[in-house]
C-alpha positions in Angstrom: -12.3 -9.2 -3.0 -9.2 -11.2 -3.6 -6.6 -9.3 -5.5 -4.6 -11.9 -7.3 -4.6 -12.6 -11.0 -7.7 -14.6 -11.9 -7.1 -17.6 -14.2 -9.4 -20.1 -15.7 -8.5 -22.3 -12.8 -9.1 -19.8 -10.0 -12.1 -18.0 -11.4 -14.4 -19.9 -9.3 -17.2 -19.0 -6.9 -17.4 -19.4 -3.2 -20.1 -21.2 -1.2 -21.9 -18.0 -0.7 -22.4 -17.6 -4.4 -19.7 -15.0 -4.5 -16.8 -14.1 -6.6 -13.5 -15.6 -5.9 -11.1 -14.5 -8.5 -11.0 -11.2 -8.2 -5.2 -9.1 -3.5 7.6 -10.0 1.9 24.1 -13.1 12.6 23.3 -11.0 15.6 22.1 -8.3 13.2 20.1 -11.0 11.3 18.1 -12.1 14.3 17.7 -8.9 16.4 14.2 -8.4 17.9 12.0 -5.6 16.4 12.9 -2.1 17.7 11.2 -1.3 21.0 9.4 1.7 19.4 7.8 -0.6 16.9 6.2 -2.9 19.3 3.3 -2.5 21.6 3.9 -2.6 25.3 1.1 -5.1 25.6 2.3 -8.4 27.0 0.9 -10.4 24.1 2.7 -8.5 21.5 5.9 -8.4 23.5 5.7 -12.2 23.7 5.1 -12.5 20.0 8.1 -10.2 19.3 10.3 -12.4 21.5 8.9 -15.5 19.8 9.7 -14.0 16.4 13.3 -13.3 17.5 13.7 -16.8 18.8 12.3 -18.3 15.5 14.5 -16.1 13.4 17.6 -17.1 15.4 16.8 -20.8 15.0 16.2 -20.3 11.2 19.5 -18.4 10.8 21.3 -21.4 12.4 19.3 -24.0 10.4 19.4 -22.2 7.0 17.5 -23.8 4.1 18.2 -27.2 2.7 17.8 -26.4 -1.0 16.9 -29.2 -3.3 15.4 -29.7 -6.8 11.7 -28.8 -6.6 9.0 -31.6 -6.4 8.0 -32.5 -10.0 4.4 -31.6 -9.4 5.2 -28.0 -8.3 5.7 -26.9 -11.9 9.1 -25.2 -11.1 11.8 -26.0 -13.6 15.5 -26.3 -12.8 17.6 -24.4 -11.8 14.9 -23.2 -9.4 15.4 -24.9 -6.0 12.9 -25.5 -3.2 13.1 -25.8 0.5 11.3 -25.3 3.8 11.4 -22.8 6.7 10.0 -23.8 10.1 8.0 -21.2 12.0 5.8 -21.3 15.1 2.0 -21.5 14.5 1.7 -19.0 17.4 4.6 -16.7 18.0 3.5 -16.1 21.6 4.4 -19.9 22.0 7.6 -20.2 20.0 8.2 -23.7 21.4 4.7 -24.9 20.6 3.3 -26.3 17.4 5.5 -25.6 14.3 4.5 -25.4 10.7 6.7 -25.5 7.5 6.6 -22.8 4.9 7.5 -23.7 1.3 10.2 -21.4 -0.3 12.0 -21.4 -3.6 14.8 -19.5 -5.2 16.9 -19.0 -8.3 20.4 -17.5 -7.9 21.4 -14.2 -9.4 22.3 -14.3 -13.1 25.3 -12.0 -12.8 28.7 -12.5 -11.2 29.3 -13.1 -7.5 30.6 -9.5 -7.3 27.3 -8.2 -8.7 25.1 -10.1 -6.2 23.3 -7.9 -3.7 21.3 -10.7 -1.8 17.8 -12.1 -2.1 14.7 -10.3 -3.4 11.7 -11.8 -1.7 8.3 -11.5 -3.3 4.6 -11.7 -2.5 2.0 -11.3 -5.2 -1.1 -10.5 -3.1 -4.3 -12.2 -2.1 -4.5 -12.8 0.8 -4.0 -16.4 -0.5 -1.6 -15.9 -3.3 1.5 -18.1 -3.8 4.8 -16.4 -4.6 6.5 -19.6 -5.8 6.4 -18.6 -9.4 8.5 -15.5 -8.9 11.8 -17.2 -9.8 10.2 -18.2 -13.1 10.7 -14.5 -14.2 14.3 -15.6 -14.6 13.8 -18.9 -16.3 11.2 -17.4 -18.7 13.5 -14.4 -19.3 11.0 -11.7 -18.5 12.7 -8.7 -20.0 11.5 -6.2 -17.4 13.4 -8.1 -14.7 16.7 -8.9 -16.6 18.8 -6.2 -14.9 17.5 -6.8 -11.4 18.0 -10.6 -11.8 21.8 -10.0 -12.3 22.0 -8.6 -8.8 19.5 -10.6 -6.8 18.4 -14.2 -6.1 14.7 -14.2 -6.7 12.9 -15.8 -3.8 9.2 -16.8 -3.5 7.2 -18.4 -0.8 3.8 -19.8 0.1 2.5 -17.8 3.1 1.1 -19.7 6.0 -2.1 -21.5 5.1 -1.4 -21.3 1.4 -0.5 -24.0 -1.1 2.3 -26.2 0.3 2.6 -24.2 3.6 0.2 -26.0 6.0 -2.8 -25.3 3.7 -6.2 -24.5 5.2 -9.7 -25.2 3.8 -13.2 -24.1 4.4 -15.4 -26.3 2.1 -15.0 -29.3 -0.2 -13.1 -28.0 -3.2 -15.4 -29.6 -5.8 -18.5 -28.2 -4.0 -16.7 -24.8 -3.9 -16.4 -24.6 -7.7 -19.8 -26.1 -8.5 -21.9 -24.0 -10.9 -24.2 -22.2 -11.4 -24.3 -20.2 -8.2 -27.1 -17.9 -7.2 -27.1 -14.4 -8.8 -25.1 -12.2 -6.3 -27.5 -9.3 -6.9 -30.5 -10.1 -4.7 -34.0 -9.6 -6.0 -35.7 -10.1 -2.6 -35.3 -10.4 1.1 -35.4 -14.2 0.6 -32.3 -14.0 -1.7 -30.5 -12.1 1.0 -31.4 -14.6 3.7 -30.1 -17.4 1.5 -26.8 -15.7 1.0 -26.5 -14.9 4.7 -27.1 -18.6 5.5 -24.3 -19.6 3.0 -21.9 -17.1 4.5 -22.6 -18.4 8.1 -22.1 -22.0 6.8 -18.8 -21.0 5.1 -17.5 -19.4 8.3 -18.4 -22.5 10.3 -16.8 -24.6 7.7 -13.5 -22.8 8.1 -13.5 -23.6 11.8 -14.5 -27.2 11.2 -12.0 -28.0 8.4 -9.1 -25.9 9.6 -9.6 -25.5 13.4 -10.0 -22.4 15.5 -6.5 -22.6 16.8 -5.2 -22.3 13.3 -7.7 -19.6 12.2 -6.7 -17.5 15.1 -3.1 -17.3 13.8 -4.0 -16.5 10.2 -3.1 -12.8 10.4 -1.0 -10.3 8.4 1.3 -9.7 11.5 2.0 -13.4 11.7 2.8 -13.6 7.9 5.1 -10.6 8.5 6.9 -12.5 11.3 7.1 -15.5 9.0 8.7 -13.2 6.4 11.3 -12.1 8.9 12.1 -15.7 9.8 12.5 -16.4 6.0 14.9 -13.5 5.8 17.0 -15.0 8.6 16.9 -18.5 7.1 18.2 -17.0 3.8 21.2 -15.7 5.8 20.2 -12.1 5.0 20.9 -9.4 7.6 18.3 -7.2 5.9 15.4 -7.9 3.7 14.9 -6.8 0.1 11.2 -7.1 -0.6 8.8 -6.6 -3.5 5.1 -6.8 -2.7 2.1 -6.4 -5.0 -1.5 -5.8 -4.0 -2.1 -7.4 -0.6 1.7 -7.9 -0.7 2.0 -4.2 -0.1 0.1 -4.5 3.2 2.5 -7.2 4.2 5.3 -4.8 3.3 3.7 -1.9 5.2 3.3 -4.0 8.3 6.8 -5.4 8.0 8.2 -1.8 7.7 6.4 -0.9 10.9 7.3 -4.0 12.9 10.8 -4.6 11.6 12.0 -1.2 10.3 15.7 -2.0 11.0 15.5 -5.3 9.1 14.7 -3.7 5.8 17.2 -2.8 3.1 15.0 -2.0 0.1 11.3 -2.3 -0.4 9.0 -1.7 -3.4 5.3 -1.8 -2.9 3.2 -1.9 -6.1 -0.6 -1.3 -6.2 -1.1 -0.4 -2.6 -3.7 -1.5 0.0 -4.7 1.5 2.1 -3.0 0.7 5.4 -5.1 2.9 7.7 -6.8 1.0 10.5 -10.2 2.5 9.4 -9.9 0.8 6.0 -8.7 -2.7 7.0 -10.8 -4.5 5.8 -14.5 -3.6 5.6 -14.1 -0.1 4.2 -11.4 -1.2 1.8 -13.8 -3.6 0.2 -16.4 -0.9 -0.2 -13.8 1.3 -1.8 -13.1 -1.5 -4.3 -16.7 -1.5 -5.5 -16.5 2.1 -6.5 -13.1 1.7 -8.2 -14.2 -1.4 -10.1 -17.1 0.4 -11.6 -14.8 3.1 -12.9 -12.3 0.6 -14.5 -15.2 -1.4 -15.9 -16.3 1.7 -17.8 -12.7 2.3 -19.0 -12.7 -1.2 -20.5 -16.1 -0.6 -22.1 -14.8 2.6 -23.7 -11.9 0.7 -25.1 -14.2 -2.1 -26.4 -16.4 0.5 -28.1 -13.3 2.1 -29.7 -12.5 -1.3 -31.3 -16.0 -2.1 -32.5 -14.6 -3.1 -35.9 -12.9 -6.1 -34.0 -15.4 -7.0 -31.4 -18.8 -5.8 -32.8 -20.2 -5.0 -29.3 -21.2 -1.4 -30.0 -19.6 1.9 -30.7 -20.4 3.5 -27.3 -19.9 2.6 -23.7 -23.7 2.6 -23.4 -24.1 0.1 -26.2 -21.5 -2.3 -24.7 -23.2 -2.0 -21.3 -26.5 -2.8 -22.9 -25.1 -6.0 -24.4 -23.6 -6.9 -21.0 -27.0 -6.4 -19.2 -28.6 -8.5 -21.9 -26.1 -11.3 -21.5 -26.5 -11.1 -17.7 -30.3 -11.3 -18.0 -30.1 -14.3 -20.4 -27.7 -16.1 -18.1 -30.0 -15.4 -15.1 -33.0 -16.8 -16.8 -31.3 -19.9 -18.3 -27.6 -20.4 -17.3 -25.5 -20.6 -20.5 -24.5 -24.2 -21.2 -26.4 -25.0 -18.0 -23.5 -23.7 -15.9 -22.7 -20.0 -16.6 -25.1 -17.7 -14.6 -24.6 -14.1 -13.5 -22.2 -15.1 -10.7 -19.9 -17.0 -13.2 -20.1 -14.1 -15.6 -18.9 -11.6 -13.0 -16.1 -13.9 -12.0 -14.9 -14.1 -15.6 -15.6 -10.5 -16.7 -14.0 -8.9 -13.6 -10.5 -9.9 -14.9 -10.8 -7.1 -17.5 -11.1 -4.3 -14.9 -8.3 -6.0 -12.9 -5.7 -6.4 -15.7 -5.2 -4.8 -19.1 -3.8 -8.2 -20.2 -7.3 -9.5 -19.9 -8.9 -6.8 -22.1 -8.5 -8.6 -25.4 -9.3 -12.1 -24.2 -12.5 -11.1 -22.4 -13.7 -8.9 -25.2 -13.0 -11.7 -27.7 -15.1 -14.2 -25.8 -17.9 -11.6 -25.4 -17.8 -10.8 -29.1 -17.9 -14.5 -30.0 -21.0 -15.0 -27.7 -22.8 -12.1 -29.3 -22.0 -13.5 -32.7 -23.6 -16.8 -31.7 -20.7 -18.9 -30.3 -21.8 -19.7 -26.8 -19.2 -22.5 -26.3 -16.3 -20.0 -26.1 -18.0 -18.4 -23.1 -18.8 -21.7 -21.4 -15.1 -22.8 -21.9 -13.9 -19.5 -20.4 -16.3 -19.0 -17.5 -17.5 -22.4 -16.3 -15.6 -24.4 -13.7 -13.6 -27.5 -14.8 -14.7 -30.2 -12.4 -12.0 -32.5 -13.8 -9.2 -30.1 -12.7 -9.2 -31.3 -9.1 -5.7 -29.9 -8.3 -6.8 -26.5 -9.7 -10.0 -26.6 -7.7 -8.1 -27.4 -4.5 -5.8 -24.4 -5.2 -8.9 -22.2 -5.8 -10.7 -23.2 -2.7 -7.5 -22.9 -0.6 -6.9 -19.4 -1.9 -10.4 -18.3 -1.0 -10.1 -19.9 2.5 -6.9 -18.0 3.2 -8.3 -14.7 1.8 -11.3 -15.1 4.2 -9.3 -16.2 7.2 -6.7 -13.4 7.0 -9.2 -10.6 6.3 -11.7 -11.8 8.9 -9.1 -12.4 11.6 -7.0 -9.3 11.0 -9.6 -6.8 12.0 -13.0 -6.3 13.5 -15.9 -6.4 11.1 -19.5 -5.2 11.5 -21.7 -7.8 13.0 -24.9 -6.0 12.2 -26.6 -7.3 9.0 -28.5 -4.0 8.9 -25.2 -2.1 8.3 -24.0 -4.5 5.6 -27.4 -4.3 3.9 -27.6 -0.5 4.1 -24.1 0.1 2.9 -24.2 -2.4 0.0 -27.8 -1.5 -1.1 -26.7 2.2 -1.3 -23.4 1.4 -3.2 -25.2 -1.0 -5.6 -27.3 1.9 -7.0 -24.3 3.6 -8.6 -21.7 0.8 -8.6 -23.6 -2.3 -9.5 -20.8 -4.3 -11.3 -19.1 -5.7 -8.2 -20.9 -4.5 -5.1 -23.1 -7.5 -4.0 -20.6 -10.1 -5.2 -18.0 -8.5 -3.0 -20.4 -8.2 -0.1 -21.2 -12.0 -0.1 -17.5 -12.9 -0.5 -16.7 -11.0 2.8 -19.9 -11.7 4.8 -18.4 -14.7 6.6 -16.4 -12.1 8.6 -19.7 -11.0 10.2 -20.0 -14.3 12.0 -16.3 -15.2 12.2 -15.7 -18.0 14.8 -12.4 -16.7 16.3 -11.4 -13.4 18.0 -10.8 -10.5 15.5 -7.7 -8.5 16.0 -6.8 -4.8 15.8 -4.8 -3.9 12.7 -1.2 -2.6 13.2 -0.8 1.1 13.2 1.4 1.5 10.1 3.9 4.3 10.6 7.6 5.2 10.4 9.9 4.0 13.1 13.7 4.4 13.5 15.7 2.5 10.9 13.1 2.5 8.1 14.8 3.0 4.8 13.4 4.9 1.9 10.5 2.9 0.3 9.5 3.0 -3.3 5.7 3.1 -3.9 4.3 2.5 -7.4 0.6 3.0 -8.3 -1.7 3.6 -11.2 -4.5 6.2 -10.8 -7.3 4.0 -12.1 -6.5 0.7 -10.2 -9.7 -1.1 -9.3 -8.5 -3.6 -6.7 -6.4 -1.2 -4.7 -7.6 2.4 -5.3 -5.0 5.2 -5.7 -5.8 6.7 -2.3 -4.0 3.7 -0.7 -0.7 4.6 -2.2 -1.1 8.3 -1.1 -1.9 7.1 2.5 1.1 4.8 2.8 3.3 7.6 1.3 2.2 9.9 4.1 2.9 7.3 6.7 6.4 6.2 5.5 8.7 9.2 5.8 11.2 9.6 3.0 9.2 7.3 0.7 8.8 8.1 -3.0 5.6 7.7 -5.0 5.7 6.9 -8.7 2.2 7.6 -10.2 1.2 6.0 -13.5 -1.4 8.5 -14.6 -4.5 7.5 -16.6 -3.7 3.8 -16.3 -5.4 1.2 -14.2 -3.8 -2.2 -14.6 -3.3 -3.9 -11.2 0.4 -4.6 -10.7 2.5 -2.0 -12.4 6.1 -3.1 -12.0 5.7 -6.1 -14.3 4.5 -4.0 -17.2 6.6 -2.3 -19.9 6.8 1.4 -19.1 10.3 2.7 -19.2 9.5 5.7 -17.0 8.7 3.1 -14.2 11.0 0.2 -15.2 14.2 2.4 -15.2 13.4 3.8 -11.7 12.6 0.3 -10.3 16.0 -0.9 -11.6 17.9 2.1 -10.3 16.4 1.7 -6.8 17.0 -2.0 -6.5 20.5 -1.8 -8.1 21.8 1.4 -6.5 19.3 2.4 -3.8 18.8 5.8 -5.5 15.4 7.4 -5.7 14.3 10.6 -7.3 14.5 13.7 -5.2 10.7 14.2 -5.6 7.7 12.1 -6.5 7.3 11.3 -10.2 4.3 11.1 -12.5 4.6 8.8 -15.5 2.5 8.6 -18.7 0.5 5.4 -19.0 1.9 2.1 -20.5 0.6 1.2 -23.9 -3.1 0.4 -24.2 -3.7 -3.2 -25.4 -4.3 -3.7 -29.1 -6.8 -6.3 -30.4 
């Protein structure tokens, strides 16, 4: 499932009745190290194309201007464009423009250590709001902001960067959708039909030539071109969620181009997990974090009045789900919309109070609060375009990155088995990904993430109860990147750790980015504070 922060605007559902909210000058333009590239002609051509594009970008730089008024990025944030080839094997062919933004370091010129480039996840997430951590004075980032320009970008296909689409956005958000949990073979056939139509729609609305280039390795090449355009000999990078996979692939393909890298809430980079198995693993982890949230709700029964035990809270959830299935609440909130809204609680601790508050109000008789929170807003056309675009990119990247099972029997068997013990997310996640079974362009083989010459020490940060990127992903990347250090936040599960207040983690992130220093061994930190009602 998509691993970027769900909001009212993006918590929509896909055409398959599935969940959508839920996931980085000679030295500056050197080609990737020979050891990091395949000997295959295609990848050699792409490596040469990436070097050519980076060289051009280093010469062109970025023409920084005030950001367009409708981008929602206040001064002194500046915006610009970086040109990259659609297909790196044809660097002189069709070009696309990537939107980038920045805010300069807040310290002195002597304190400046370059640009820190950010990706928030997805696939399909925009990084353009990253510089707002400075304008909004986010306390966790005050020290790092003195030393670094904060740089964000829209990856290819996202937002302002040659955006793609798979379905009419208003149609995409329309509710209520079918219940993701099937009651019959006919329900499954209907969902399979929607998934096929969605895959076909991606080809029709975006074009196969574009879909074929919507891959993580191409986003990584784009990231290296952005590095060159910024005038940086080496990249400083912060990736969260799917952004960690961009970082893992960048570290493999361009190890000598990295200065410092933090990956936070880590996608398992093993080829076997990208992407079918990774999504099955999410289903298991989401069930665990859903139970953590229910335990917390039960502990605060005096506030929410939803029951004093996990079982009591779950019973109220099942009752709400059954009610919405029989008669969608407000005519628009059925089980699919409920899952899309409630899943933000197992994603992020910051959603624990808001979701429990809406749930409590509903049980107390206020249905409007739930409709306001969970139903799509058809008047928000800009938000609906963003939501549909994010889902299109998610689908295009995951489906093109790797080979997916084409046998419906396998999908049915795996998800039926998982649903027995992990019912909260399993079928919703299956339908979200099923377009990959009939994907209209050639599916690639994922990069073999590993250490190559020149790779610096990488800092990995992960909570043990993370639902969207289970803990095993951090352990796997730690094994593959020699010299890396792993900070484990024990008994916590919020997705995206580096933005939370936990001094055990915050001080180490600062120390690494400001001095390059890491602990001599891995570190385990106590959890950040639990939300209070």
